[in-house]
C-alpha angles and dihedrals in degrees: 000000000000126000134231134192138160153147140229119192150105097284134054120249112244115251094241091059091050090052092048092052093047091050090055091047095053095087089059093049117022096165101070142342133205143184128194125188126187129182110210125216087243090064094253123126131218127198124189119189128187140179116193133218099186115224107143122038098000092201117115088241086081096052117125152276080060124202125217124166091341093308122113127218132197113176142164118207140039135282103220099190095045093122092058092046091046092053091051091050093050091050087054091052102260113149115216124196100196138039092232133121087225093069092046091053091047090051091051090054094043093050103035108014122225092321087069088071088080087075092053126092117199145064124287151152107197146175121202124181123193112197090194090068099018087233126148118205124194120186143172132205121264098272100028097250089150119050129228112185119196134194123188117204104181105293092347120096124194124186140175147152090249128037093230090063090059092048091053092052092045093047091226143061128248119236117264116257098231095184091057091046091053091048089055095046093050102037104025135222096324090064094062099083101040089097135021089252121123135194090266127052113254095015117130137179130220104248119249113265091017140103126216118209129198118192132202092275093053094253112152128209132171128204136171118246092187138026127182119254127195112206114196118266112249108260092224096052110125126216091250091052091050092051093047092047092050092049092048093052094043092050091050090048092054091045091057092049093053091068107116142121091224132053114281123223126213118216112213115216095183094246130104097266103067095046088049091054091048091049090052092048095049105032102031103028101030095234113162099239109192 
């Protein structure tokens, strides 16, 4: 669903590399594509690329990169609680011009910065650029459902939701990290995230639940906007209360994820979890599961 890519550095990306990256991104977002370039007063250049798979507010007014208050957003994912956040913004006097989750997320970043992501529920890999401060922010959702790969080449920074997008913008490939490949082949999928290593040398990922900021000098910093907490379970909670509480939260979680302006598909894994989600959607929420 959707694709993002971009660059922040002292030189402008040639037009043929932009076209090559957008062509690769098209299969992730066949409904629209966009490219935004900004030359900073510091002499640095920023490029934001986007390919859209339209799910909420299908109108072209919600295409990306999306501008709010001078800032520009390119993001892959979905903000599940956007209606609740939208209502709070409108009560506070914010005027919105679309019905999309994209605009709500852009407003969160414009008003509160990356720390505002703690109020958001969803999955995302995003890039936000603020021309007022010449600062690029990259962020991932709490559990890293959506990827954001990063490569630093001196004071140049490339990013994207797929590695091939970075390579297109760079105009070259990175060498394969054979040790990491062997680790995967021997130990399997669970071995991938034991270290920061990736399948290509020099490639990094923004950490889940974190934002990565790049300022006008090219300095990079990374901070968490969310960390898990584990409050103690009430000692007097009964088994029945635990079951009811779990069902209530699971039902609400499914309800949020059914928000879309297009039909939603369920992918069956063969375990107990996906049939349970479908049962909640159909029997408890009345969704027409096909």
